[in-house]
Biopython code that builds the backbone (N, CA, C, O; Angstrom):
import numpy as np
from Bio.PDB.StructureBuilder import StructureBuilder

atoms = [
    (1, "MET", "N", (15.675, -2.385, 15.626)),
    (1, "MET", "CA", (16.145, -2.453, 14.258)),
    (1, "MET", "C", (15.677, -3.746, 13.594)),
    (1, "MET", "O", (15.256, -3.740, 12.436)),
    (2, "PHE", "N", (15.752, -4.855, 14.336)),
    (2, "PHE", "CA", (15.320, -6.137, 13.801)),
    (2, "PHE", "C", (13.824, -6.131, 13.520)),
    (2, "PHE", "O", (13.373, -6.692, 12.521)),
    (3, "ARG", "N", (13.059, -5.500, 14.397)),
    (3, "ARG", "CA", (11.603, -5.404, 14.239)),
    (3, "ARG", "C", (11.246, -4.626, 12.979)),
    (3, "ARG", "O", (10.301, -4.983, 12.276)),
    (4, "LEU", "N", (11.989, -3.574, 12.690)),
    (4, "LEU", "CA", (11.759, -2.778, 11.490)),
    (4, "LEU", "C", (12.038, -3.600, 10.230)),
    (4, "LEU", "O", (11.302, -3.507, 9.247)),
    (5, "LEU", "N", (13.091, -4.394, 10.265)),
    (5, "LEU", "CA", (13.431, -5.255, 9.141)),
    (5, "LEU", "C", (12.355, -6.318, 8.910)),
    (5, "LEU", "O", (12.003, -6.614, 7.768)),
    (6, "VAL", "N", (11.841, -6.884, 9.986)),
    (6, "VAL", "CA", (10.785, -7.887, 9.875)),
    (6, "VAL", "C", (9.516, -7.266, 9.303)),
    (6, "VAL", "O", (8.849, -7.875, 8.466)),
    (7, "LYS", "N", (9.178, -6.054, 9.752)),
    (7, "LYS", "CA", (7.995, -5.369, 9.221)),
    (7, "LYS", "C", (8.147, -5.078, 7.733)),
    (7, "LYS", "O", (7.195, -5.223, 6.966)),
    (8, "TRP", "N", (9.343, -4.669, 7.329)),
    (8, "TRP", "CA", (9.610, -4.379, 5.920)),
    (8, "TRP", "C", (9.433, -5.647, 5.075)),
    (8, "TRP", "O", (8.816, -5.608, 4.011)),
    (9, "LEU", "N", (9.977, -6.766, 5.556)),
    (9, "LEU", "CA", (9.845, -8.028, 4.833)),
    (9, "LEU", "C", (8.400, -8.508, 4.781)),
    (9, "LEU", "O", (7.957, -9.029, 3.757)),
    (10, "LEU", "N", (7.664, -8.339, 5.874)),
    (10, "LEU", "CA", (6.260, -8.748, 5.897)),
    (10, "LEU", "C", (5.406, -7.885, 4.979)),
    (10, "LEU", "O", (4.478, -8.388, 4.344)),
    (11, "GLN", "N", (5.707, -6.597, 4.902)),
    (11, "GLN", "CA", (4.959, -5.736, 3.989)),
    (11, "GLN", "C", (5.256, -6.075, 2.535)),
    (11, "GLN", "O", (4.370, -5.988, 1.686)),
    (12, "ALA", "N", (6.493, -6.460, 2.241)),
    (12, "ALA", "CA", (6.830, -6.909, 0.890)),
    (12, "ALA", "C", (6.102, -8.213, 0.571)),
    (12, "ALA", "O", (5.628, -8.410, -0.548)),
    (13, "LEU", "N", (6.016, -9.097, 1.555)),
    (13, "LEU", "CA", (5.267, -10.339, 1.373)),
    (13, "LEU", "C", (3.782, -10.044, 1.143)),
    (13, "LEU", "O", (3.146, -10.677, 0.301)),
    (14, "ALA", "N", (3.236, -9.089, 1.886)),
    (14, "ALA", "CA", (1.838, -8.693, 1.691)),
    (14, "ALA", "C", (1.622, -8.125, 0.292)),
    (14, "ALA", "O", (0.581, -8.362, -0.322)),
    (15, "LEU", "N", (2.586, -7.387, -0.208)),
    (15, "LEU", "CA", (2.487, -6.838, -1.562)),
    (15, "LEU", "C", (2.501, -7.959, -2.601)),
    (15, "LEU", "O", (1.758, -7.900, -3.581)),
    (16, "LEU", "N", (3.333, -8.973, -2.399)),
    (16, "LEU", "CA", (3.365, -10.119, -3.310)),
    (16, "LEU", "C", (2.061, -10.917, -3.260)),
    (16, "LEU", "O", (1.563, -11.359, -4.296)),
    (17, "ILE", "N", (1.516, -11.099, -2.076)),
    (17, "ILE", "CA", (0.239, -11.808, -1.940)),
    (17, "ILE", "C", (-0.865, -11.022, -2.632)),
    (17, "ILE", "O", (-1.715, -11.598, -3.311)),
    (18, "THR", "N", (-0.849, -9.710, -2.458)),
    (18, "THR", "CA", (-1.846, -8.859, -3.106)),
    (18, "THR", "C", (-1.730, -8.941, -4.622)),
    (18, "THR", "O", (-2.743, -8.952, -5.322)),
    (19, "ALA", "N", (-0.511, -8.997, -5.130)),
    (19, "ALA", "CA", (-0.310, -9.109, -6.576)),
    (19, "ALA", "C", (-0.839, -10.434, -7.112)),
    (19, "ALA", "O", (-1.267, -10.506, -8.264)),
    (20, "ASN", "N", (-0.816, -11.477, -6.295)),
    (20, "ASN", "CA", (-1.355, -12.770, -6.725)),
    (20, "ASN", "C", (-2.870, -12.830, -6.624)),
    (20, "ASN", "O", (-3.505, -13.610, -7.333)),
    (21, "ILE", "N", (-3.459, -12.020, -5.755)),
    (21, "ILE", "CA", (-4.905, -12.049, -5.545)),
    (21, "ILE", "C", (-5.631, -11.083, -6.479)),
    (21, "ILE", "O", (-6.638, -11.448, -7.086)),
    (22, "VAL", "N", (-5.130, -9.863, -6.596)),
    (22, "VAL", "CA", (-5.837, -8.793, -7.307)),
    (22, "VAL", "C", (-5.405, -8.755, -8.771)),
    (22, "VAL", "O", (-4.218, -8.596, -9.058)),
    (23, "PRO", "N", (-6.348, -8.899, -9.695)),
    (23, "PRO", "CA", (-5.979, -8.756, -11.104)),
    (23, "PRO", "C", (-5.661, -7.299, -11.435)),
    (23, "PRO", "O", (-6.346, -6.388, -10.969)),
    (24, "GLY", "N", (-4.639, -7.088, -12.226)),
    (24, "GLY", "CA", (-4.227, -5.734, -12.573)),
    (24, "GLY", "C", (-3.163, -5.173, -11.651)),
    (24, "GLY", "O", (-2.721, -4.037, -11.823)),
    (25, "PHE", "N", (-2.760, -5.946, -10.695)),
    (25, "PHE", "CA", (-1.738, -5.576, -9.718)),
    (25, "PHE", "C", (-0.526, -6.438, -10.018)),
    (25, "PHE", "O", (-0.564, -7.644, -9.774)),
    (26, "ARG", "N", (0.539, -5.863, -10.534)),
    (26, "ARG", "CA", (1.680, -6.649, -11.004)),
    (26, "ARG", "C", (2.955, -6.291, -10.238)),
    (26, "ARG", "O", (3.249, -5.121, -9.993)),
    (27, "ILE", "N", (3.694, -7.326, -9.872)),
    (27, "ILE", "CA", (5.011, -7.141, -9.268)),
    (27, "ILE", "C", (5.914, -8.239, -9.817)),
    (27, "ILE", "O", (5.524, -9.406, -9.861)),
    (28, "SER", "N", (7.114, -7.865, -10.235)),
    (28, "SER", "CA", (7.949, -8.823, -10.956)),
    (28, "SER", "C", (8.625, -9.846, -10.041)),
    (28, "SER", "O", (8.634, -11.035, -10.361)),
    (29, "ASN", "N", (9.189, -9.414, -8.912)),
    (29, "ASN", "CA", (9.905, -10.341, -8.024)),
    (29, "ASN", "C", (9.998, -9.750, -6.621)),
    (29, "ASN", "O", (9.503, -8.653, -6.363)),
    (30, "PHE", "N", (10.639, -10.493, -5.719)),
    (30, "PHE", "CA", (10.719, -10.049, -4.325)),
    (30, "PHE", "C", (11.558, -8.786, -4.140)),
    (30, "PHE", "O", (11.152, -7.919, -3.367)),
    (31, "PRO", "N", (12.710, -8.632, -4.808)),
    (31, "PRO", "CA", (13.441, -7.363, -4.671)),
    (31, "PRO", "C", (12.639, -6.154, -5.164)),
    (31, "PRO", "O", (12.744, -5.062, -4.605)),
    (32, "ALA", "N", (11.843, -6.358, -6.207)),
    (32, "ALA", "CA", (10.973, -5.265, -6.667)),
    (32, "ALA", "C", (9.914, -4.948, -5.615)),
    (32, "ALA", "O", (9.533, -3.790, -5.444)),
    (33, "ALA", "N", (9.437, -5.975, -4.909)),
    (33, "ALA", "CA", (8.472, -5.748, -3.829)),
    (33, "ALA", "C", (9.110, -4.966, -2.684)),
    (33, "ALA", "O", (8.468, -4.094, -2.097)),
    (34, "LEU", "N", (10.362, -5.269, -2.363)),
    (34, "LEU", "CA", (11.059, -4.528, -1.306)),
    (34, "LEU", "C", (11.214, -3.056, -1.677)),
    (34, "LEU", "O", (11.008, -2.176, -0.840)),
    (35, "ILE", "N", (11.575, -2.789, -2.931)),
    (35, "ILE", "CA", (11.721, -1.405, -3.389)),
    (35, "ILE", "C", (10.362, -0.712, -3.408)),
    (35, "ILE", "O", (10.247, 0.450, -3.018)),
    (36, "ALA", "N", (9.332, -1.427, -3.861)),
    (36, "ALA", "CA", (7.995, -0.845, -3.912)),
    (36, "ALA", "C", (7.486, -0.488, -2.517)),
    (36, "ALA", "O", (6.831, 0.539, -2.339)),
    (37, "VAL", "N", (7.782, -1.325, -1.536)),
    (37, "VAL", "CA", (7.370, -1.033, -0.156)),
    (37, "VAL", "C", (8.071, 0.233, 0.345)),
    (37, "VAL", "O", (7.461, 1.055, 1.029)),
    (38, "LEU", "N", (9.343, 0.386, 0.003)),
    (38, "LEU", "CA", (10.053, 1.617, 0.384)),
    (38, "LEU", "C", (9.437, 2.846, -0.275)),
    (38, "LEU", "O", (9.268, 3.883, 0.368)),
    (39, "VAL", "N", (9.104, 2.728, -1.552)),
    (39, "VAL", "CA", (8.498, 3.856, -2.269)),
    (39, "VAL", "C", (7.121, 4.175, -1.695)),
    (39, "VAL", "O", (6.787, 5.342, -1.491)),
    (40, "ILE", "N", (6.326, 3.146, -1.437)),
    (40, "ILE", "CA", (4.997, 3.361, -0.853)),
    (40, "ILE", "C", (5.122, 4.026, 0.520)),
    (40, "ILE", "O", (4.364, 4.943, 0.838)),
    (41, "GLY", "N", (6.068, 3.571, 1.326)),
    (41, "GLY", "CA", (6.283, 4.176, 2.642)),
    (41, "GLY", "C", (6.703, 5.632, 2.543)),
    (41, "GLY", "O", (6.213, 6.478, 3.291)),
    (42, "LEU", "N", (7.610, 5.923, 1.621)),
    (42, "LEU", "CA", (8.036, 7.311, 1.421)),
    (42, "LEU", "C", (6.888, 8.202, 0.959)),
    (42, "LEU", "O", (6.731, 9.323, 1.442)),
    (43, "LEU", "N", (6.090, 7.701, 0.025)),
    (43, "LEU", "CA", (4.939, 8.473, -0.453)),
    (43, "LEU", "C", (3.895, 8.647, 0.641)),
    (43, "LEU", "O", (3.267, 9.702, 0.734)),
    (44, "ASN", "N", (3.703, 7.626, 1.470)),
    (44, "ASN", "CA", (2.741, 7.729, 2.569)),
    (44, "ASN", "C", (3.174, 8.755, 3.604)),
    (44, "ASN", "O", (2.346, 9.494, 4.137)),
    (45, "VAL", "N", (4.464, 8.800, 3.884)),
    (45, "VAL", "CA", (4.958, 9.736, 4.895)),
    (45, "VAL", "C", (4.859, 11.182, 4.403)),
    (45, "VAL", "O", (4.553, 12.081, 5.186)),
    (46, "THR", "N", (5.111, 11.407, 3.135)),
    (46, "THR", "CA", (5.125, 12.777, 2.610)),
    (46, "THR", "C", (3.760, 13.176, 2.055)),
    (46, "THR", "O", (3.012, 13.918, 2.693)),
    (47, "LEU", "N", (3.449, 12.684, 0.878)),
    (47, "LEU", "CA", (2.230, 13.076, 0.185)),
    (47, "LEU", "C", (0.979, 12.528, 0.861)),
    (47, "LEU", "O", (-0.033, 13.223, 0.950)),
    (48, "GLY", "N", (1.042, 11.295, 1.335)),
    (48, "GLY", "CA", (-0.108, 10.679, 1.990)),
    (48, "GLY", "C", (-0.527, 11.414, 3.246)),
    (48, "GLY", "O", (-1.718, 11.612, 3.486)),
    (49, "ALA", "N", (0.435, 11.817, 4.044)),
    (49, "ALA", "CA", (0.113, 12.555, 5.271)),
    (49, "ALA", "C", (-0.539, 13.900, 4.943)),
    (49, "ALA", "O", (-1.493, 14.311, 5.602)),
    (50, "LEU", "N", (-0.024, 14.571, 3.933)),
    (50, "LEU", "CA", (-0.593, 15.863, 3.527)),
    (50, "LEU", "C", (-2.011, 15.682, 2.996)),
    (50, "LEU", "O", (-2.907, 16.447, 3.353)),
    (51, "LEU", "N", (-2.221, 14.684, 2.154)),
    (51, "LEU", "CA", (-3.563, 14.439, 1.606)),
    (51, "LEU", "C", (-4.552, 14.040, 2.697)),
    (51, "LEU", "O", (-5.711, 14.454, 2.668)),
    (52, "LYS", "N", (-4.105, 13.252, 3.642)),
    (52, "LYS", "CA", (-4.995, 12.834, 4.733)),
    (52, "LYS", "C", (-5.358, 14.014, 5.625)),
    (52, "LYS", "O", (-6.471, 14.078, 6.146)),
    (53, "LEU", "N", (-4.437, 14.938, 5.803)),
    (53, "LEU", "CA", (-4.729, 16.125, 6.592)),
    (53, "LEU", "C", (-5.717, 17.038, 5.870)),
    (53, "LEU", "O", (-6.644, 17.567, 6.484)),
    (54, "ILE", "N", (-5.516, 17.219, 4.577)),
    (54, "ILE", "CA", (-6.392, 18.092, 3.794)),
    (54, "ILE", "C", (-7.804, 17.523, 3.686)),
    (54, "ILE", "O", (-8.782, 18.267, 3.755)),
    (55, "THR", "N", (-7.910, 16.209, 3.517)),
    (55, "THR", "CA", (-9.215, 15.588, 3.310)),
    (55, "THR", "C", (-9.826, 15.026, 4.586)),
    (55, "THR", "O", (-10.729, 14.191, 4.521)),
    (56, "LEU", "N", (-9.359, 15.459, 5.717)),
    (56, "LEU", "CA", (-9.872, 14.954, 6.986)),
    (56, "LEU", "C", (-11.381, 15.137, 7.152)),
    (56, "LEU", "O", (-12.044, 14.204, 7.606)),
    (57, "PRO", "N", (-11.961, 16.303, 6.806)),
    (57, "PRO", "CA", (-13.424, 16.416, 6.933)),
    (57, "PRO", "C", (-14.181, 15.400, 6.079)),
    (57, "PRO", "O", (-15.194, 14.854, 6.517)),
    (58, "LEU", "N", (-13.695, 15.146, 4.868)),
    (58, "LEU", "CA", (-14.334, 14.151, 4.006)),
    (58, "LEU", "C", (-14.176, 12.751, 4.589)),
    (58, "LEU", "O", (-15.091, 11.932, 4.496)),
    (59, "ALA", "N", (-13.032, 12.476, 5.183)),
    (59, "ALA", "CA", (-12.815, 11.168, 5.810)),
    (59, "ALA", "C", (-13.733, 10.983, 7.014)),
    (59, "ALA", "O", (-14.204, 9.875, 7.271)),
    (60, "ILE", "N", (-13.987, 12.052, 7.744)),
    (60, "ILE", "CA", (-14.902, 11.961, 8.883)),
    (60, "ILE", "C", (-16.316, 11.674, 8.397)),
    (60, "ILE", "O", (-17.027, 10.870, 8.998)),
    (61, "LEU", "N", (-16.731, 12.329, 7.308)),
    (61, "LEU", "CA", (-18.067, 12.096, 6.762)),
    (61, "LEU", "C", (-18.239, 10.671, 6.244)),
    (61, "LEU", "O", (-19.329, 10.106, 6.339)),
    (62, "THR", "N", (-17.191, 10.099, 5.708)),
    (62, "THR", "CA", (-17.274, 8.737, 5.164)),
    (62, "THR", "C", (-16.806, 7.687, 6.164)),
    (62, "THR", "O", (-16.599, 6.530, 5.799)),
    (63, "LEU", "N", (-16.640, 8.079, 7.407)),
    (63, "LEU", "CA", (-16.210, 7.189, 8.488)),
    (63, "LEU", "C", (-14.862, 6.535, 8.198)),
    (63, "LEU", "O", (-14.635, 5.375, 8.540)),
    (64, "GLY", "N", (-13.975, 7.297, 7.563)),
    (64, "GLY", "CA", (-12.620, 6.835, 7.311)),
    (64, "GLY", "C", (-12.423, 6.095, 6.001)),
    (64, "GLY", "O", (-11.293, 5.753, 5.655)),
    (65, "LEU", "N", (-13.499, 5.839, 5.262)),
    (65, "LEU", "CA", (-13.359, 5.092, 4.008)),
    (65, "LEU", "C", (-12.634, 5.888, 2.924)),
    (65, "LEU", "O", (-12.077, 5.300, 1.997)),
    (66, "PHE", "N", (-12.635, 7.213, 3.029)),
    (66, "PHE", "CA", (-11.923, 7.993, 2.018)),
    (66, "PHE", "C", (-10.419, 7.789, 2.113)),
    (66, "PHE", "O", (-9.708, 7.979, 1.126)),
    (67, "PHE", "N", (-9.927, 7.407, 3.273)),
    (67, "PHE", "CA", (-8.496, 7.103, 3.399)),
    (67, "PHE", "C", (-8.104, 5.926, 2.501)),
    (67, "PHE", "O", (-6.958, 5.830, 2.061)),
    (68, "LEU", "N", (-9.055, 5.039, 2.236)),
    (68, "LEU", "CA", (-8.801, 3.940, 1.312)),
    (68, "LEU", "C", (-8.552, 4.466, -0.104)),
    (68, "LEU", "O", (-7.721, 3.927, -0.835)),
    (69, "VAL", "N", (-9.276, 5.519, -0.485)),
    (69, "VAL", "CA", (-9.078, 6.151, -1.794)),
    (69, "VAL", "C", (-7.691, 6.801, -1.852)),
    (69, "VAL", "O", (-7.011, 6.722, -2.875)),
    (70, "ILE", "N", (-7.278, 7.435, -0.770)),
    (70, "ILE", "CA", (-5.951, 8.041, -0.733)),
    (70, "ILE", "C", (-4.868, 6.963, -0.822)),
    (70, "ILE", "O", (-3.864, 7.143, -1.511)),
    (71, "ASN", "N", (-5.072, 5.854, -0.129)),
    (71, "ASN", "CA", (-4.106, 4.753, -0.213)),
    (71, "ASN", "C", (-4.054, 4.165, -1.621)),
    (71, "ASN", "O", (-2.987, 3.763, -2.085)),
    (72, "ALA", "N", (-5.194, 4.113, -2.300)),
    (72, "ALA", "CA", (-5.216, 3.636, -3.686)),
    (72, "ALA", "C", (-4.447, 4.599, -4.586)),
    (72, "ALA", "O", (-3.733, 4.167, -5.491)),
    (73, "PHE", "N", (-4.590, 5.899, -4.340)),
    (73, "PHE", "CA", (-3.841, 6.896, -5.108)),
    (73, "PHE", "C", (-2.335, 6.738, -4.885)),
    (73, "PHE", "O", (-1.547, 6.831, -5.827)),
    (74, "ILE", "N", (-1.951, 6.501, -3.647)),
    (74, "ILE", "CA", (-0.536, 6.290, -3.325)),
    (74, "ILE", "C", (-0.012, 5.030, -4.022)),
    (74, "ILE", "O", (1.106, 5.027, -4.536)),
    (75, "LEU", "N", (-0.808, 3.974, -4.040)),
    (75, "LEU", "CA", (-0.401, 2.747, -4.728)),
    (75, "LEU", "C", (-0.252, 2.974, -6.228)),
    (75, "LEU", "O", (0.706, 2.503, -6.841)),
    (76, "LYS", "N", (-1.199, 3.694, -6.816)),
    (76, "LYS", "CA", (-1.132, 3.981, -8.253)),
    (76, "LYS", "C", (0.094, 4.820, -8.576)),
    (76, "LYS", "O", (0.760, 4.587, -9.585)),
    (77, "LEU", "N", (0.394, 5.789, -7.730)),
    (77, "LEU", "CA", (1.572, 6.640, -7.915)),
    (77, "LEU", "C", (2.861, 5.837, -7.730)),
    (77, "LEU", "O", (3.818, 6.018, -8.482)),
    (78, "ALA", "N", (2.887, 4.964, -6.742)),
    (78, "ALA", "CA", (4.070, 4.123, -6.525)),
    (78, "ALA", "C", (4.270, 3.165, -7.689)),
    (78, "ALA", "O", (5.404, 2.835, -8.038)),
    (79, "GLY", "N", (3.175, 2.717, -8.291)),
    (79, "GLY", "CA", (3.278, 1.853, -9.452)),
    (79, "GLY", "C", (3.909, 2.553, -10.643)),
    (79, "GLY", "O", (4.519, 1.907, -11.495)),
    (80, "ALA", "N", (3.765, 3.865, -10.706)),
    (80, "ALA", "CA", (4.381, 4.627, -11.790)),
    (80, "ALA", "C", (5.853, 4.916, -11.514)),
    (80, "ALA", "O", (6.614, 5.173, -12.446)),
    (81, "VAL", "N", (6.263, 4.877, -10.258)),
    (81, "VAL", "CA", (7.625, 5.260, -9.874)),
    (81, "VAL", "C", (8.536, 4.050, -9.651)),
    (81, "VAL", "O", (9.673, 4.035, -10.121)),
    (82, "ALA", "N", (8.048, 3.054, -8.948)),
    (82, "ALA", "CA", (8.885, 1.916, -8.555)),
    (82, "ALA", "C", (9.100, 0.958, -9.728)),
    (82, "ALA", "O", (8.147, 0.610, -10.425)),
    (83, "PRO", "N", (10.330, 0.536, -9.946)),
    (83, "PRO", "CA", (10.592, -0.428, -11.030)),
    (83, "PRO", "C", (10.097, -1.826, -10.658)),
    (83, "PRO", "O", (10.299, -2.288, -9.535)),
    (84, "GLY", "N", (9.455, -2.485, -11.604)),
    (84, "GLY", "CA", (8.968, -3.837, -11.373)),
    (84, "GLY", "C", (7.627, -3.904, -10.677)),
    (84, "GLY", "O", (7.153, -4.996, -10.361)),
    (85, "PHE", "N", (7.004, -2.766, -10.430)),
    (85, "PHE", "CA", (5.713, -2.707, -9.740)),
    (85, "PHE", "C", (4.776, -1.865, -10.588)),
    (85, "PHE", "O", (5.114, -0.743, -10.963)),
    (86, "TYR", "N", (3.595, -2.404, -10.894)),
    (86, "TYR", "CA", (2.668, -1.700, -11.760)),
    (86, "TYR", "C", (1.237, -1.991, -11.338)),
    (86, "TYR", "O", (0.878, -3.137, -11.070)),
    (87, "VAL", "N", (0.425, -0.943, -11.281)),
    (87, "VAL", "CA", (-1.000, -1.070, -10.998)),
    (87, "VAL", "C", (-1.734, -0.571, -12.239)),
    (87, "VAL", "O", (-1.609, 0.597, -12.608)),
    (88, "GLN", "N", (-2.500, -1.454, -12.885)),
    (88, "GLN", "CA", (-3.097, -1.122, -14.165)),
    (88, "GLN", "C", (-4.252, -0.134, -14.068)),
    (88, "GLN", "O", (-4.259, 0.867, -14.783)),
    (89, "THR", "N", (-5.221, -0.388, -13.209)),
    (89, "THR", "CA", (-6.429, 0.439, -13.169)),
    (89, "THR", "C", (-6.650, 0.990, -11.769)),
    (89, "THR", "O", (-6.026, 0.561, -10.798)),
    (90, "TRP", "N", (-7.565, 1.963, -11.699)),
    (90, "TRP", "CA", (-7.929, 2.523, -10.400)),
    (90, "TRP", "C", (-8.682, 1.503, -9.563)),
    (90, "TRP", "O", (-8.551, 1.481, -8.339)),
    (91, "ALA", "N", (-9.469, 0.658, -10.218)),
    (91, "ALA", "CA", (-10.185, -0.387, -9.476)),
    (91, "ALA", "C", (-9.195, -1.370, -8.849)),
    (91, "ALA", "O", (-9.378, -1.800, -7.710)),
    (92, "ALA", "N", (-8.159, -1.719, -9.585)),
    (92, "ALA", "CA", (-7.134, -2.613, -9.032)),
    (92, "ALA", "C", (-6.420, -1.940, -7.865)),
    (92, "ALA", "O", (-6.095, -2.594, -6.874)),
    (93, "ALA", "N", (-6.174, -0.638, -7.978)),
    (93, "ALA", "CA", (-5.527, 0.093, -6.886)),
    (93, "ALA", "C", (-6.425, 0.129, -5.654)),
    (93, "ALA", "O", (-5.941, -0.007, -4.530)),
    (94, "LEU", "N", (-7.717, 0.310, -5.855)),
    (94, "LEU", "CA", (-8.648, 0.374, -4.728)),
    (94, "LEU", "C", (-8.778, -0.983, -4.039)),
    (94, "LEU", "O", (-8.730, -1.069, -2.812)),
    (95, "VAL", "N", (-8.942, -2.033, -4.829)),
    (95, "VAL", "CA", (-9.034, -3.377, -4.241)),
    (95, "VAL", "C", (-7.700, -3.770, -3.621)),
    (95, "VAL", "O", (-7.664, -4.399, -2.563)),
    (96, "GLY", "N", (-6.604, -3.400, -4.276)),
    (96, "GLY", "CA", (-5.279, -3.678, -3.725)),
    (96, "GLY", "C", (-5.038, -2.964, -2.407)),
    (96, "GLY", "O", (-4.431, -3.524, -1.495)),
    (97, "ALA", "N", (-5.514, -1.726, -2.304)),
    (97, "ALA", "CA", (-5.371, -0.985, -1.044)),
    (97, "ALA", "C", (-6.150, -1.673, 0.076)),
    (97, "ALA", "O", (-5.684, -1.741, 1.214)),
    (98, "LEU", "N", (-7.326, -2.177, -0.251)),
    (98, "LEU", "CA", (-8.126, -2.877, 0.746)),
    (98, "LEU", "C", (-7.458, -4.180, 1.181)),
    (98, "LEU", "O", (-7.379, -4.474, 2.374)),
    (99, "VAL", "N", (-6.980, -4.956, 0.214)),
    (99, "VAL", "CA", (-6.317, -6.229, 0.537)),
    (99, "VAL", "C", (-5.035, -5.971, 1.326)),
    (99, "VAL", "O", (-4.752, -6.674, 2.296)),
    (100, "LEU", "N", (-4.260, -4.969, 0.917)),
    (100, "LEU", "CA", (-3.031, -4.635, 1.651)),
    (100, "LEU", "C", (-3.329, -4.210, 3.082)),
    (100, "LEU", "O", (-2.613, -4.590, 4.009)),
    (101, "ALA", "N", (-4.373, -3.429, 3.259)),
    (101, "ALA", "CA", (-4.736, -2.996, 4.612)),
    (101, "ALA", "C", (-5.099, -4.195, 5.483)),
    (101, "ALA", "O", (-4.696, -4.268, 6.644)),
    (102, "LEU", "N", (-5.862, -5.136, 4.921)),
    (102, "LEU", "CA", (-6.242, -6.323, 5.688)),
    (102, "LEU", "C", (-5.037, -7.200, 5.998)),
    (102, "LEU", "O", (-4.900, -7.697, 7.116)),
    (103, "LEU", "N", (-4.160, -7.393, 5.009)),
    (103, "LEU", "CA", (-2.970, -8.208, 5.243)),
    (103, "LEU", "C", (-2.019, -7.564, 6.248)),
    (103, "LEU", "O", (-1.459, -8.251, 7.103)),
    (104, "ASN", "N", (-1.837, -6.258, 6.148)),
    (104, "ASN", "CA", (-0.958, -5.559, 7.111)),
    (104, "ASN", "C", (-1.536, -5.612, 8.512)),
    (104, "ASN", "O", (-0.793, -5.704, 9.490)),
    (105, "MET", "N", (-2.879, -5.552, 8.620)),
    (105, "MET", "CA", (-3.503, -5.675, 9.929)),
    (105, "MET", "C", (-3.295, -7.078, 10.494)),
    (105, "MET", "O", (-3.009, -7.235, 11.681)),
    (106, "LEU", "N", (-3.437, -8.094, 9.647)),
    (106, "LEU", "CA", (-3.231, -9.467, 10.074)),
    (106, "LEU", "C", (-1.774, -9.695, 10.490)),
    (106, "LEU", "O", (-1.518, -10.328, 11.514)),
    (107, "PHE", "N", (-0.816, -9.183, 9.702)),
    (107, "PHE", "CA", (0.595, -9.349, 10.030)),
    (107, "PHE", "C", (0.972, -8.600, 11.307)),
    (107, "PHE", "O", (1.799, -9.081, 12.083)),
    (108, "SER", "N", (0.380, -7.439, 11.531)),
    (108, "SER", "CA", (0.704, -6.716, 12.757)),
    (108, "SER", "C", (0.139, -7.427, 13.992)),
    (108, "SER", "O", (0.730, -7.365, 15.070)),
    (109, "LEU", "N", (-0.995, -8.095, 13.834)),
    (109, "LEU", "CA", (-1.534, -8.888, 14.951)),
    (109, "LEU", "C", (-0.606, -10.059, 15.260)),
    (109, "LEU", "O", (-0.369, -10.376, 16.426)),
    (110, "VAL", "N", (-0.088, -10.695, 14.231)),
    (110, "VAL", "CA", (0.822, -11.820, 14.423)),
    (110, "VAL", "C", (2.146, -11.336, 15.010)),
    (110, "VAL", "O", (2.722, -12.001, 15.871)),
    (111, "LEU", "N", (2.623, -10.199, 14.555)),
    (111, "LEU", "CA", (3.913, -9.677, 15.005)),
    (111, "LEU", "C", (3.867, -9.235, 16.465)),
    (111, "LEU", "O", (4.841, -9.404, 17.200)),
    (112, "ASP", "N", (2.744, -8.675, 16.881)),
    (112, "ASP", "CA", (2.638, -8.230, 18.279)),
    (112, "ASP", "C", (2.292, -9.416, 19.132)),
    (112, "ASP", "O", (2.151, -9.282, 20.348)),
]
sb = StructureBuilder()
sb.init_structure("model")
sb.init_model(0)
sb.init_chain("A")
sb.init_seg("    ")
for serial, (resi, resn, name, xyz) in enumerate(atoms, 1):
    if name == "N":
        sb.init_residue(resn, " ", resi, " ")
    sb.init_atom(name, np.array(xyz, "f"), 0.0, 1.0, " ", f" {name:<3s}", serial, name[0])
structure = sb.get_structure()
């Protein structure tokens, strides 16, 4: 349970860092980041899993890079749903998805 809480906080921190790095990626405060992480996780579990299953052949052809496009779509959708979190353009969503993936990979290496 404690590990899950730490992961949630680290992902919110990664979202805040991404908002400071990527132009067009806006988050108002830390509680908004916590809510946005929950929304992104919920969308990833439901819609993201379905989209990744449907587009698996395309992801294989692009060596997995199409999953980055799906993650950008999830971020853009979460920006429309979560209060205090907004992604202005598709380019910001794509760069934000890349930065988030790198930060989450770095945090998971530190956590393990």
